[in-house]
N, CA, C and O atoms as a printed pandas DataFrame, in Angstrom:
     atom_number atom_name residue_name chain_id  residue_number  x_coord  y_coord  z_coord
0              1         N          MET        A               1   10.019  -13.984    4.373
1              2        CA          MET        A               1    9.493  -12.590    4.154
2              3         C          MET        A               1    8.423  -11.939    4.988
3              4         O          MET        A               1    8.706  -11.026    5.764
4              5         N          ALA        A               2    7.080  -12.440    4.827
5              6        CA          ALA        A               2    5.849  -11.876    5.192
6              7         C          ALA        A               2    6.444  -10.764    6.470
7              8         O          ALA        A               2    6.560   -9.571    6.190
8              9         N          GLN        A               3    6.725  -11.166    7.572
9             10        CA          GLN        A               3    7.017  -10.710    8.244
10            11         C          GLN        A               3    7.779   -9.222    8.091
11            12         O          GLN        A               3    7.278   -8.224    8.610
12            13         N          LEU        A               4    8.979   -9.163    7.368
13            14        CA          LEU        A               4    9.759   -8.647    6.938
14            15         C          LEU        A               4    8.770   -7.020    6.279
15            16         O          LEU        A               4    9.054   -5.827    6.380
16            17         N          HIS        A               5    7.488   -7.788    5.579
17            18        CA          HIS        A               5    6.967   -6.872    4.577
18            19         C          HIS        A               5    5.903   -6.339    5.628
19            20         O          HIS        A               5    5.597   -5.153    5.501
20            21         N          ASP        A               6    5.317   -7.041    6.623
21            22        CA          ASP        A               6    4.096   -6.794    7.357
22            23         C          ASP        A               6    5.055   -5.678    7.965
23            24         O          ASP        A               6    4.856   -4.637    7.339
24            25         N          GLN        A               7    6.120   -5.490    9.055
25            26        CA          GLN        A               7    7.090   -5.007    9.793
26            27         C          GLN        A               7    7.437   -3.581    9.375
27            28         O          GLN        A               7    7.516   -2.664   10.191
28            29         N          LEU        A               8    7.795   -3.329    7.060
29            30        CA          LEU        A               8    7.929   -2.333    6.789
30            31         C          LEU        A               8    7.088   -1.634    6.929
31            32         O          LEU        A               8    7.241   -0.414    6.966
32            33         N          LEU        A               9    5.314   -2.573    7.114
33            34        CA          LEU        A               9    4.305   -1.516    6.115
34            35         C          LEU        A               9    3.950   -1.390    8.187
35            36         O          LEU        A               9    3.028   -0.608    8.418
36            37         N          ALA        A              10    4.345   -1.806    9.004
37            38        CA          ALA        A              10    3.840   -1.307   10.567
38            39         C          ALA        A              10    4.405    0.103   10.539
39            40         O          ALA        A              10    3.792    1.135   10.811
40            41         N          ASN        A              11    5.774   -0.031   10.135
41            42        CA          ASN        A              11    6.959    1.004   10.631
42            43         C          ASN        A              11    6.426    2.208    9.897
43            44         O          ASN        A              11    6.739    3.219   10.525
44            45         N          MET        A              12    5.729    2.493    8.787
45            46        CA          MET        A              12    5.563    3.330    7.391
46            47         C          MET        A              12    4.107    4.054    8.178
47            48         O          MET        A              12    3.651    5.130    7.790
48            49         N          HIS        A              13    3.521    3.288    9.286
49            50        CA          HIS        A              13    1.937    3.953    9.358
50            51         C          HIS        A              13    2.326    4.594   11.144
51            52         O          HIS        A              13    1.775    5.569   11.655
52            53         N          GLU        A              14    3.218    3.868   11.692
53            54        CA          GLU        A              14    3.676    4.419   12.804
54            55         C          GLU        A              14    4.562    5.783   12.616
55            56         O          GLU        A              14    4.285    6.904   13.044
56            57         N          TRP        A              15    5.474    5.458   12.010
57            58        CA          TRP        A              15    6.621    7.051   11.539
58            59         C          TRP        A              15    5.198    8.234   10.735
59            60         O          TRP        A              15    4.979    9.403   11.055
60            61         N          LEU        A              16    4.648    7.616    9.939
61            62        CA          LEU        A              16    3.359    9.169    9.568
62            63         C          LEU        A              16    2.495    9.369   10.974
63            64         O          LEU        A              16    2.348   10.422   11.594
64            65         N          TRP        A              17    1.992    8.123   11.283
65            66        CA          TRP        A              17    0.728    8.427   12.250
66            67         C          TRP        A              17    1.308    9.155   13.561
67            68         O          TRP        A              17    0.491    9.663   14.329
68            69         N          ASN        A              18    3.025    9.248   13.926
69            70        CA          ASN        A              18    3.593   10.220   15.361
70            71         C          ASN        A              18    4.068   11.437   14.672
71            72         O          ASN        A              18    4.024   12.570   15.153
72            73         N          GLU        A              19    4.622   11.050   13.262
73            74        CA          GLU        A              19    5.776   12.121   13.037
74            75         C          GLU        A              19    4.926   13.211   12.338
75            76         O          GLU        A              19    5.076   14.399   12.623
76            77         N          HIS        A              20    3.991   12.766   11.375
77            78        CA          HIS        A              20    2.617   14.109   10.591
78            79         C          HIS        A              20    1.181   13.927   11.491
79            80         O          HIS        A              20    0.159   13.436   11.011
80            81         N          PRO        A              21    1.284   14.333   12.643
81            82        CA          PRO        A              21   -0.521   13.805   12.985
82            83         C          PRO        A              21   -1.352   14.977   12.083
83            84         O          PRO        A              21   -2.559   14.738   12.090
84            85         N          GLU        A              22   -1.118   15.756   11.586
85            86        CA          GLU        A              22   -1.967   16.265   10.306
86            87         C          GLU        A              22   -2.500   15.464    8.928
87            88         O          GLU        A              22   -3.411   15.812    8.177
88            89         N          THR        A              23   -1.591   14.213    8.832
89            90        CA          THR        A              23   -2.266   13.329    8.034
90            91         C          THR        A              23   -2.824   12.365    8.199
91            92         O          THR        A              23   -3.226   11.640    7.290
92            93         N          ARG        A              24   -2.991   12.118    9.638
93            94        CA          ARG        A              24   -4.071   11.275   10.510
94            95         C          ARG        A              24   -5.184   10.958   10.109
95            96         O          ARG        A              24   -5.998   11.867   10.268
96            97         N          TYR        A              25   -5.766    9.649    9.446
97            98        CA          TYR        A              25   -7.083    9.628    8.853
98            99         C          TYR        A              25   -6.761    9.597    7.571
99           100         O          TYR        A              25   -7.556    8.850    7.001
100          101         N          MET        A              26   -5.952   10.060    6.804
101          102        CA          MET        A              26   -5.451   10.598    5.031
102          103         C          MET        A              26   -5.031    9.214    4.338
103          104         O          MET        A              26   -5.365    8.751    3.248
104          105         N          TYR        A              27   -4.048    8.627    5.500
105          106        CA          TYR        A              27   -3.312    7.263    5.187
106          107         C          TYR        A              27   -4.457    6.086    5.613
107          108         O          TYR        A              27   -5.442    6.192    6.345
108          109         N          HIS        A              28   -3.859    4.761    4.757
109          110        CA          HIS        A              28   -4.789    3.707    5.279
110          111         C          HIS        A              28   -3.699    2.516    5.031
111          112         O          HIS        A              28   -2.573    2.876    4.687
112          113         N          ALA        A              29   -3.962    1.111    5.183
113          114        CA          ALA        A              29   -3.461   -0.074    4.662
114          115         C          ALA        A              29   -4.254   -0.791    4.367
115          116         O          ALA        A              29   -5.008   -0.946    5.327
116          117         N          ASN        A              30   -4.665   -1.590    3.208
117          118        CA          ASN        A              30   -5.885   -2.404    2.353
118          119         C          ASN        A              30   -5.092   -4.198    2.969
119          120         O          ASN        A              30   -4.012   -4.788    2.969
120          121         N          PHE        A              31   -6.631   -4.405    3.442
121          122        CA          PHE        A              31   -5.818   -5.623    3.874
122          123         C          PHE        A              31   -5.750   -7.192    2.249
123          124         O          PHE        A              31   -6.107   -8.348    2.024
124          125         N          ASN        A              32   -5.223   -6.339    1.787
125          126        CA          ASN        A              32   -5.237   -7.484    0.344
126          127         C          ASN        A              32   -4.413   -8.870    0.907
127          128         O          ASN        A              32   -4.637  -10.018    0.525
128          129         N          ASN        A              33   -3.517   -8.502    1.801
129          130        CA          ASN        A              33   -2.633  -10.022    2.245
130          131         C          ASN        A              33   -3.198  -11.386    3.167
131          132         O          ASN        A              33   -2.676  -12.454    3.486
132          133         N          LEU        A              34   -4.600  -10.728    3.424
133          134        CA          LEU        A              34   -5.037  -11.090    4.597
134          135         C          LEU        A              34   -4.773  -12.787    4.328
135          136         O          LEU        A              34   -4.097  -13.655    4.879
136          137         N          PRO        A              35   -5.932  -12.714    2.878
137          138        CA          PRO        A              35   -6.059  -14.574    2.500
138          139         C          PRO        A              35   -4.126  -15.601    3.223
139          140         O          PRO        A              35   -4.027  -16.685    3.800
140          141         N          LEU        A              36   -2.958  -14.558    2.789
141          142        CA          LEU        A              36   -1.976  -15.022    3.192
142          143         C          LEU        A              36   -1.784  -15.342    4.201
143          144         O          LEU        A              36   -1.826  -16.508    4.593
144          145         N          ALA        A              37   -1.497  -14.257    4.928
145          146        CA          ALA        A              37   -1.858  -14.415    6.334
146          147         C          ALA        A              37   -2.591  -15.705    7.199
147          148         O          ALA        A              37   -2.021  -16.304    8.111
148          149         N          LEU        A              38   -3.830  -15.969    6.766
149          150        CA          LEU        A              38   -4.911  -17.122    7.290
150          151         C          LEU        A              38   -4.350  -18.416    6.838
151          152         O          LEU        A              38   -4.782  -19.569    6.811
152          153         N          GLU        A              39   -3.153  -17.791    6.465
153          154        CA          GLU        A              39   -2.586  -19.713    5.416
154          155         C          GLU        A              39   -3.307  -20.925    6.420
155          156         O          GLU        A              39   -4.216  -21.752    6.492
156          157         N          SER        A              40   -1.845  -20.176    7.296
157          158        CA          SER        A              40   -1.650  -21.257    8.370
158          159         C          SER        A              40   -2.790  -21.351    9.781
159          160         O          SER        A              40   -2.837  -22.384   10.449
160          161         N          MET        A              41   -3.594  -20.246   10.080
161          162        CA          MET        A              41   -4.304  -20.657   10.807
162          163         C          MET        A              41   -5.700  -21.077   10.431
163          164         O          MET        A              41   -6.288  -21.207   11.504
164          165         N          LEU        A              42   -6.506  -21.349    9.462
165          166        CA          LEU        A              42   -7.959  -21.687    9.079
166          167         C          LEU        A              42   -7.716  -22.852    8.195
167          168         O          LEU        A              42   -6.891  -22.776    7.285
168          169         N          PRO        A              43   -8.380  -23.894    8.421
169          170        CA          PRO        A              43   -8.664  -24.760    7.242
170          171         C          PRO        A              43   -9.015  -24.583    6.196
171          172         O          PRO        A              43  -10.090  -23.990    6.104
172          173         N          VAL        A              44   -8.425  -24.928    5.107
173          174        CA          VAL        A              44   -8.521  -24.527    3.390
174          175         C          VAL        A              44  -10.324  -24.553    3.389
175          176         O          VAL        A              44  -10.384  -23.750    2.458
176          177         N          SER        A              45  -11.246  -24.732    3.580
177          178        CA          SER        A              45  -12.307  -24.606    3.252
178          179         C          SER        A              45  -13.336  -22.982    4.281
179          180         O          SER        A              45  -14.199  -22.229    3.832
180          181         N          VAL        A              46  -12.913  -23.016    5.228
181          182        CA          VAL        A              46  -13.147  -21.700    6.159
182          183         C          VAL        A              46  -12.699  -20.807    5.525
183          184         O          VAL        A              46  -13.462  -19.919    5.144
184          185         N          LYS        A              47  -10.707  -20.746    5.074
185          186        CA          LYS        A              47  -10.388  -19.853    4.031
186          187         C          LYS        A              47  -10.651  -19.491    2.633
187          188         O          LYS        A              47  -10.352  -18.447    2.052
188          189         N          MET        A              48  -11.362  -20.704    2.116
189          190        CA          MET        A              48  -11.962  -20.182    0.566
190          191         C          MET        A              48  -12.718  -19.599    0.674
191          192         O          MET        A              48  -12.794  -18.575   -0.005
192          193         N          ARG        A              49  -14.005  -20.051    1.888
193          194        CA          ARG        A              49  -14.920  -19.234    1.407
194          195         C          ARG        A              49  -14.937  -18.161    2.544
195          196         O          ARG        A              49  -15.997  -17.965    3.138
196          197         N          LEU        A              50  -13.815  -17.458    2.873
197          198        CA          LEU        A              50  -13.971  -16.149    3.370
198          199         C          LEU        A              50  -12.957  -14.993    2.067
199          200         O          LEU        A              50  -13.049  -13.775    1.915
200          201         N          MET        A              51  -11.967  -16.112    1.253
201          202        CA          MET        A              51  -11.297  -14.973    0.208
202          203         C          MET        A              51  -12.988  -15.001   -0.396
203          204         O          MET        A              51  -13.154  -13.781   -0.425
204          205         N          SER        A              52  -13.949  -15.419   -0.749
205          206        CA          SER        A              52  -15.526  -15.648   -1.574
206          207         C          SER        A              52  -15.570  -14.167   -1.014
207          208         O          SER        A              52  -15.061  -13.281   -1.700
208          209         N          VAL        A              53  -16.133  -13.872    0.156
209          210        CA          VAL        A              53  -16.692  -12.894    0.506
210          211         C          VAL        A              53  -16.159  -11.704    0.761
211          212         O          VAL        A              53  -16.855  -10.712    0.977
212          213         N          ILE        A              54  -14.706  -11.698    0.757
213          214        CA          ILE        A              54  -13.871  -10.770   -0.144
214          215         C          ILE        A              54  -13.626  -10.326   -0.752
215          216         O          ILE        A              54  -13.325   -9.133   -0.706
216          217         N          LYS        A              55  -13.613  -11.070   -1.723
217          218        CA          LYS        A              55  -13.942  -10.734   -3.299
218          219         C          LYS        A              55  -14.705  -10.124   -3.919
219          220         O          LYS        A              55  -14.448   -9.271   -4.768
220          221         N          HIS        A              56  -16.451  -10.751   -3.316
221          222        CA          HIS        A              56  -17.501  -10.575   -3.205
222          223         C          HIS        A              56  -18.030   -9.037   -2.749
223          224         O          HIS        A              56  -18.644   -8.440   -3.634
224          225         N          ILE        A              57  -17.844   -8.272   -1.353
225          226        CA          ILE        A              57  -17.276   -7.321   -1.155
226          227         C          ILE        A              57  -16.432   -6.154   -1.740
227          228         O          ILE        A              57  -16.295   -5.014   -1.295
228          229         N          GLY        A              58  -15.811   -6.828   -3.040
229          230        CA          GLY        A              58  -14.655   -5.846   -3.711
230          231         C          GLY        A              58  -13.508   -5.687   -3.774
231          232         O          GLY        A              58  -12.991   -4.912   -4.579
232          233         N          ALA        A              59  -12.732   -6.539   -2.759
233          234        CA          ALA        A              59  -11.181   -6.785   -2.822
234          235         C          ALA        A              59  -11.146   -7.139   -4.427
235          236         O          ALA        A              59  -11.898   -7.812   -5.132
236          237         N          VAL        A              60   -9.571   -6.158   -4.786
237          238        CA          VAL        A              60   -9.572   -6.645   -6.412
238          239         C          VAL        A              60   -8.046   -6.732   -6.170
239          240         O          VAL        A              60   -7.508   -6.383   -5.119
240          241         N          ASN        A              61   -7.301   -7.312   -7.418
241          242        CA          ASN        A              61   -5.965   -7.923   -7.059
242          243         C          ASN        A              61   -5.314   -7.163   -8.229
243          244         O          ASN        A              61   -5.681   -7.044   -9.398
244          245         N          GLY        A              62   -4.074   -6.608   -7.470
245          246        CA          GLY        A              62   -3.696   -5.372   -7.894
246          247         C          GLY        A              62   -3.372   -4.047   -7.271
247          248         O          GLY        A              62   -2.588   -3.194   -7.687
248          249         N          VAL        A              63   -4.328   -4.029   -5.901
249          250        CA          VAL        A              63   -4.367   -2.961   -5.450
250          251         C          VAL        A              63   -3.681   -2.902   -4.388
251          252         O          VAL        A              63   -3.920   -3.549   -3.368
252          253         N          MET        A              64   -2.306   -1.715   -4.627
253          254        CA          MET        A              64   -1.253   -1.667   -3.836
254          255         C          MET        A              64   -1.243   -1.859   -1.918
255          256         O          MET        A              64   -2.430   -1.758   -1.606
256          257         N          ASP        A              65   -0.734   -1.994   -1.137
257          258        CA          ASP        A              65   -0.480   -2.388    0.246
258          259         C          ASP        A              65   -0.754   -0.987    1.400
259          260         O          ASP        A              65   -0.812   -1.208    2.609
260          261         N          ALA        A              66   -0.914    0.512    0.800
261          262        CA          ALA        A              66   -1.356    1.751    1.600
262          263         C          ALA        A              66   -1.649    2.540    0.506
263          264         O          ALA        A              66   -1.047    2.673   -0.559
264          265         N          GLU        A              67   -2.563    2.993    0.882
265          266        CA          GLU        A              67   -3.080    4.430    0.245
266          267         C          GLU        A              67   -2.924    5.782    1.043
267          268         O          GLU        A              67   -3.299    5.844    2.214
268          269         N          PHE        A              68   -2.340    6.913    0.363
269          270        CA          PHE        A              68   -2.589    8.330    1.092
270          271         C          PHE        A              68   -2.955    9.119    0.226
271          272         O          PHE        A              68   -2.524    9.146   -0.927
272          273         N          TYR        A              69   -4.118   10.124    0.883
273          274        CA          TYR        A              69   -5.007   10.774    0.693
274          275         C          TYR        A              69   -4.127   12.582    0.766
275          276         O          TYR        A              69   -4.162   13.241    1.805
276          277         N          TRP        A              70   -3.792   12.825    0.156
277          278        CA          TRP        A              70   -3.465   14.159    0.468
278          279         C          TRP        A              70   -3.488   15.532   -0.718
279          280         O          TRP        A              70   -2.902   15.703   -1.786
280          281         N          ALA        A              71   -4.332   16.253   -0.037
281          282        CA          ALA        A              71   -4.490   17.982   -0.639
282          283         C          ALA        A              71   -5.436   17.153   -2.522
283          284         O          ALA        A              71   -4.874   17.422   -3.584
284          285         N          GLY        A              72   -6.286   16.581   -2.537
285          286        CA          GLY        A              72   -7.332   16.208   -3.176
286          287         C          GLY        A              72   -6.578   15.213   -4.425
287          288         O          GLY        A              72   -7.073   15.143   -5.550
288          289         N          ARG        A              73   -5.242   14.428   -4.013
289          290        CA          ARG        A              73   -4.610   13.696   -4.876
290          291         C          ARG        A              73   -4.425   12.082   -4.077
291          292         O          ARG        A              73   -4.424   11.789   -2.882
292          293         N          MET        A              74   -4.336   11.577   -4.815
293          294        CA          MET        A              74   -4.518    9.590   -3.827
294          295         C          MET        A              74   -3.044    9.551   -4.179
295          296         O          MET        A              74   -2.632   10.341   -5.027
296          297         N          TYR        A              75   -2.088    8.564   -3.508
297          298        CA          TYR        A              75   -1.183    7.838   -3.816
298          299         C          TYR        A              75   -0.879    6.891   -3.135
299          300         O          TYR        A              75   -0.968    6.682   -1.925
300          301         N          ALA        A              76   -0.309    6.001   -4.411
301          302        CA          ALA        A              76   -0.350    4.655   -3.571
302          303         C          ALA        A              76    1.153    3.641   -3.406
303          304         O          ALA        A              76    1.837    3.276   -4.362
304          305         N          PHE        A              77    1.358    3.405   -2.323
305          306        CA          PHE        A              77    2.162    2.416   -1.909
306          307         C          PHE        A              77    2.384    0.770   -1.896
307          308         O          PHE        A              77    1.584    0.099   -1.244
308          309         N          ASP        A              78    3.527    0.076   -2.654
309          310        CA          ASP        A              78    3.458   -0.594   -2.282
310          311         C          ASP        A              78    5.069   -1.419   -1.402
311          312         O          ASP        A              78    6.229   -1.473   -1.811
312          313         N          ALA        A              79    4.555   -1.853   -0.336
313          314        CA          ALA        A              79    6.093   -3.041    0.418
314          315         C          ALA        A              79    6.188   -3.545   -0.211
315          316         O          ALA        A              79    5.274   -4.295   -0.551
316          317         N          LYS        A              80    7.110   -3.520   -0.701
317          318        CA          LYS        A              80    8.590   -4.299   -0.995
318          319         C          LYS        A              80    9.576   -4.844   -0.829
319          320         O          LYS        A              80   10.503   -4.218   -1.343
320          321         N          VAL        A              81    9.919   -5.867   -0.281
321          322        CA          VAL        A              81   11.018   -6.853    0.652
322          323         C          VAL        A              81   11.754   -7.583   -0.864
323          324         O          VAL        A              81   11.166   -7.817   -1.920
324          325         N          GLY        A              82   13.133   -7.811   -0.548
325          326        CA          GLY        A              82   14.265   -8.903   -1.019
326          327         C          GLY        A              82   13.488   -8.739   -2.526
327          328         O          GLY        A              82   12.795   -7.723   -2.587
328          329         N          ALA        A              83   13.498   -9.479   -3.596
329          330        CA          ALA        A              83   13.765  -10.038   -4.762
330          331         C          ALA        A              83   11.864   -9.167   -5.571
331          332         O          ALA        A              83   11.614   -8.562   -6.614
332          333         N          ASP        A              84   11.154   -9.525   -4.571
333          334        CA          ASP        A              84    9.761   -8.823   -4.688
334          335         C          ASP        A              84    9.585   -7.874   -5.889
335          336         O          ASP        A              84   10.478   -7.061   -6.128
336          337         N          ARG        A              85    8.688   -7.923   -6.512
337          338        CA          ARG        A              85    8.195   -6.593   -7.721
338          339         C          ARG        A              85    7.021   -6.359   -8.072
339          340         O          ARG        A              85    6.294   -7.346   -8.190
340          341         N          LEU        A              86    6.469   -5.071   -8.338
341          342        CA          LEU        A              86    5.024   -5.022   -8.328
342          343         C          LEU        A              86    4.477   -6.206   -9.824
343          344         O          LEU        A              86    4.814   -6.468  -10.979
344          345         N          SER        A              87    3.544   -6.561   -8.889
345          346        CA          SER        A              87    2.923   -7.777  -10.192
346          347         C          SER        A              87    2.201   -6.892  -11.204
347          348         O          SER        A              87    1.911   -5.708  -11.032
348          349         N          LYS        A              88    1.924   -7.723  -12.411
349          350        CA          LYS        A              88    0.925   -7.074  -13.376
350          351         C          LYS        A              88    0.120   -6.451  -13.454
351          352         O          LYS        A              88   -0.016   -5.600  -14.333
352          353         N          GLU        A              89   -1.150   -6.837  -11.992
353          354        CA          GLU        A              89   -2.137   -6.041  -11.871
354          355         C          GLU        A              89   -1.726   -4.896  -10.422
355          356         O          GLU        A              89   -2.469   -4.038   -9.943
356          357         N          GLN        A              90   -0.875   -5.114  -10.161
357          358        CA          GLN        A              90   -0.387   -4.127   -9.273
358          359         C          GLN        A              90    0.009   -2.989  -10.239
359          360         O          GLN        A              90   -0.065   -1.849   -9.779
360          361         N          LEU        A              91    0.423   -3.145  -11.527
361          362        CA          LEU        A              91    1.027   -1.874  -12.535
362          363         C          LEU        A              91   -0.296   -1.720  -13.627
363          364         O          LEU        A              91   -0.455   -1.005  -14.617
364          365         N          ALA        A              92   -1.149   -2.730  -12.965
365          366        CA          ALA        A              92   -2.413   -1.624  -14.000
366          367         C          ALA        A              92   -3.626   -1.083  -12.801
367          368         O          ALA        A              92   -4.486   -0.305  -13.212
368          369         N          PHE        A              93   -3.654   -1.453  -11.551
369          370        CA          PHE        A              93   -4.190   -0.578  -10.374
370          371         C          PHE        A              93   -2.960    0.950  -10.728
371          372         O          PHE        A              93   -3.344    2.098  -10.953
372          373         N          GLY        A              94   -2.056    0.665  -10.697
373          374        CA          GLY        A              94   -1.108    2.172  -11.027
374          375         C          GLY        A              94   -1.489    2.643  -12.177
375          376         O          GLY        A              94   -1.779    3.836  -12.096
376          377         N          ALA        A              95   -1.658    2.012  -13.646
377          378        CA          ALA        A              95   -1.928    3.171  -14.967
378          379         C          ALA        A              95   -3.471    3.299  -14.310
379          380         O          ALA        A              95   -4.047    3.776  -15.289
380          381         N          ALA        A              96   -3.884    3.250  -13.896
381          382        CA          ALA        A              96   -6.014    3.475  -13.851
382          383         C          ALA        A              96   -5.497    4.521  -12.437
383          384         O          ALA        A              96   -5.915    5.665  -12.617
384          385         N          LEU        A              97   -4.942    4.421  -11.511
385          386        CA          LEU        A              97   -3.953    5.851  -10.645
386          387         C          LEU        A              97   -3.865    7.039  -11.709
387          388         O          LEU        A              97   -4.510    8.029  -12.055
388          389         N          LEU        A              98   -2.699    6.365  -12.021
389          390        CA          LEU        A              98   -2.110    7.649  -12.864
390          391         C          LEU        A              98   -3.290    7.852  -13.764
391          392         O          LEU        A              98   -3.578    9.035  -13.578
392          393         N          ALA        A              99   -3.871    7.513  -14.364
393          394        CA          ALA        A              99   -4.757    8.112  -15.143
394          395         C          ALA        A              99   -5.955    8.955  -14.160
395          396         O          ALA        A              99   -6.299    9.978  -14.752
396          397         N          GLN        A             100   -6.300    8.874  -13.514
397          398        CA          GLN        A             100   -7.319    9.458  -12.276
398          399         C          GLN        A             100   -6.833   10.852  -11.956
399          400         O          GLN        A             100   -7.652   11.693  -11.583
400          401         N          GLY        A             101   -5.075   11.262  -12.123
401          402        CA          GLY        A             101   -4.459   11.991  -11.453
402          403         C          GLY        A             101   -3.698   12.040   -9.880
403          404         O          GLY        A             101   -3.284   12.989   -9.214
404          405         N          GLY        A             102   -3.729   10.254   -9.577
405          406        CA          GLY        A             102   -3.304    9.775   -8.592
406          407         C          GLY        A             102   -1.614    9.258   -9.058
407          408         O          GLY        A             102   -1.083    9.384  -10.162
408          409         N          ALA        A             103   -1.234    8.858   -8.224
409          410        CA          ALA        A             103    0.240    8.134   -8.087
410          411         C          ALA        A             103    0.743    7.073   -7.193
411          412         O          ALA        A             103    0.185    6.825   -6.125
412          413         N          PHE        A             104    1.969    6.335   -7.682
413          414        CA          PHE        A             104    2.152    5.278   -6.924
414          415         C          PHE        A             104    3.650    4.801   -6.699
415          416         O          PHE        A             104    4.437    5.403   -7.429
416          417         N          CYS        A             105    4.215    3.877   -5.876
417          418        CA          CYS        A             105    5.458    3.839   -6.191
418          419         C          CYS        A             105    5.746    2.633   -5.041
419          420         O          CYS        A             105    5.278    2.721   -3.906
420          421         N          GLU        A             106    6.589    1.477   -5.490
421          422        CA          GLU        A             106    6.919    0.526   -4.517
422          423         C          GLU        A             106    8.166    0.794   -3.560
423          424         O          GLU        A             106    9.335    0.860   -3.940
424          425         N          ILE        A             107    7.686    0.946   -2.185
425          426        CA          ILE        A             107    8.194    1.239   -1.450
426          427         C          ILE        A             107    9.692    0.268   -0.322
427          428         O          ILE        A             107    9.114   -0.567    0.373
428          429         N          ARG        A             108   10.398    0.251   -0.203
429          430        CA          ARG        A             108   11.365   -1.034   -0.257
430          431         C          ARG        A             108   12.824   -0.469    1.452
431          432         O          ARG        A             108   13.794   -1.060    1.927
432          433         N          SER        A             109   12.123    0.942    1.782
433          434        CA          SER        A             109   12.378    0.637    3.336
434          435         C          SER        A             109   11.795    2.310    4.084
435          436         O          SER        A             109   11.526    3.382    3.542
436          437         N          LEU        A             110   11.783    1.969    5.203
437          438        CA          LEU        A             110   11.533    3.695    5.938
438          439         C          LEU        A             110   12.096    4.267    5.331
439          440         O          LEU        A             110   11.414    4.592    4.358
440          441         N          GLU        A             111   13.326    4.762    5.272
441          442        CA          GLU        A             111   13.762    6.316    5.040
442          443         C          GLU        A             111   13.169    6.504    3.854
443          444         O          GLU        A             111   12.860    7.679    3.657
444          445         N          GLN        A             112   12.783    5.412    2.603
445          446        CA          GLN        A             112   12.603    5.549    0.968
446          447         C          GLN        A             112   10.775    6.348    1.249
447          448         O          GLN        A             112   10.150    7.176    0.586
448          449         N          PHE        A             113   10.526    5.788    2.203
449          450        CA          PHE        A             113    8.790    5.839    2.026
450          451         C          PHE        A             113    8.767    7.839    3.158
451          452         O          PHE        A             113    8.215    8.833    2.688
452          453         N          LYS        A             114    9.456    7.829    4.468
453          454        CA          LYS        A             114   10.255    9.164    4.600
454          455         C          LYS        A             114   10.125   10.423    3.757
455          456         O          LYS        A             114    9.429   11.438    3.700
456          457         N          ALA        A             115   11.430    9.683    2.957
457          458        CA          ALA        A             115   11.226   11.151    1.530
458          459         C          ALA        A             115   10.281   11.042    0.596
459          460         O          ALA        A             115   10.239   11.827   -0.351
460          461         N          GLU        A             116    9.672   10.349    0.708
461          462        CA          GLU        A             116    8.247   10.452   -0.614
462          463         C          GLU        A             116    7.042   10.694    0.378
463          464         O          GLU        A             116    6.028   11.087   -0.198
464          465         N          VAL        A             117    6.948   10.562    1.570
465          466        CA          VAL        A             117    5.384   11.299    2.166
466          467         C          VAL        A             117    6.348   12.930    2.329
467          468         O          VAL        A             117    5.625   13.923    2.406
468          469         N          GLU        A             118    7.478   13.113    2.365
469          470        CA          GLU        A             118    7.790   14.641    3.175
470          471         C          GLU        A             118    7.744   15.157    1.635
471          472         O          GLU        A             118    7.332   16.315    1.562
472          473         N          CYS        A             119    8.097   14.517    0.293
473          474        CA          CYS        A             119    7.692   15.521   -0.875
474          475         C          CYS        A             119    6.498   15.116   -1.176
475          476         O          CYS        A             119    6.345   15.388   -2.367
476          477         N          VAL        A             120    5.547   14.607   -0.758
477          478        CA          VAL        A             120    4.213   15.009   -1.252
478          479         C          VAL        A             120    3.882   16.255   -0.505
479          480         O          VAL        A             120    3.394   17.219   -1.095
480          481         N          LEU        A             121    4.222   16.271    1.233
481          482        CA          LEU        A             121    3.965   17.024    1.574
482          483         C          LEU        A             121    4.189   18.523    1.442
483          484         O          LEU        A             121    3.456   19.512    1.441
484          485         N          ASP        A             122    5.579   18.282    1.325
485          486        CA          ASP        A             122    6.067   19.645    0.876
486          487         C          ASP        A             122    5.659   19.982   -0.605
487          488         O          ASP        A             122    5.206   21.119   -0.736
488          489         N          ASN        A             123    5.755   18.934   -2.171
489          490        CA          ASN        A             123    5.750   19.228   -3.252
490          491         C          ASN        A             123    4.626   18.890   -3.836
491          492         O          ASN        A             123    4.374   19.240   -4.989
492          493         N          GLY        A             124    3.805   18.157   -3.098
493          494        CA          GLY        A             124    2.682   17.576   -4.028
494          495         C          GLY        A             124    2.820   16.017   -5.220
495          496         O          GLY        A             124    2.202   15.275   -5.984
496          497         N          CYS        A             125    3.478   16.171   -4.909
497          498        CA          CYS        A             125    4.103   14.957   -6.008
498          499         C          CYS        A             125    5.317   13.845   -5.584
499          500         O          CYS        A             125    6.196   14.364   -4.897
500          501         N          LEU        A             126    5.467   12.738   -5.810
501          502        CA          LEU        A             126    6.445   12.114   -5.580
502          503         C          LEU        A             126    8.004   12.079   -5.935
503          504         O          LEU        A             126    8.315   12.659   -6.975
504          505         N          ILE        A             127    8.806   11.599   -5.353
505          506        CA          ILE        A             127    9.916   11.948   -5.653
506          507         C          ILE        A             127   10.082   11.603   -7.138
507          508         O          ILE        A             127   10.367   12.456   -7.978
508          509         N          ASN        A             128    9.942   10.662   -7.339
509          510        CA          ASN        A             128   10.188   10.512   -8.877
510          511         C          ASN        A             128    9.220   11.915  -10.329
511          512         O          ASN        A             128    9.283   12.507  -11.406
512          513         N          GLU        A             129    8.516   11.641   -9.165
513          514        CA          GLU        A             129    7.493   12.805  -10.157
514          515         C          GLU        A             129    8.431   14.104  -11.190
515          516         O          GLU        A             129    8.219   14.750  -12.217
516          517         N          MET        A             130    9.542   13.961  -10.158
517          518        CA          MET        A             130   10.100   15.363   -9.768
518          519         C          MET        A             130   11.280   15.628  -11.160
519          520         O          MET        A             130   11.689   16.545  -11.872
520          521         N          ILE        A             131   11.458   14.191  -10.960
521          522        CA          ILE        A             131   12.754   13.987  -12.181
522          523         C          ILE        A             131   11.944   14.487  -13.145
523          524         O          ILE        A             131   12.353   14.590  -14.302
């Protein structure tokens, strides 16, 4: 499942970078899943030390996978596959972002991401905000 998640994020980044060069450097991914990716590669003691450092420098539970800053507004996206849903921490992050004038959404496919980004570029909002 993690591979599908990471592939969706990679496809999102590649499409935006190639199709909308004007947005370059305004979209970035967060490495909030790094400890999970390292699970099988590092001894537990090393992973625990690394997680401690990451948390100490400001990693926060609930931060979404990617952020897009456009026209003075922050948009956060979280890739979800299968039965995955936004966690309560992610919903709290989203609520804090909304309170500051930002927006967020769950992304389940590259086609959905394309539509959301096109809506941001054309209308300054996510599709769900237009309803």
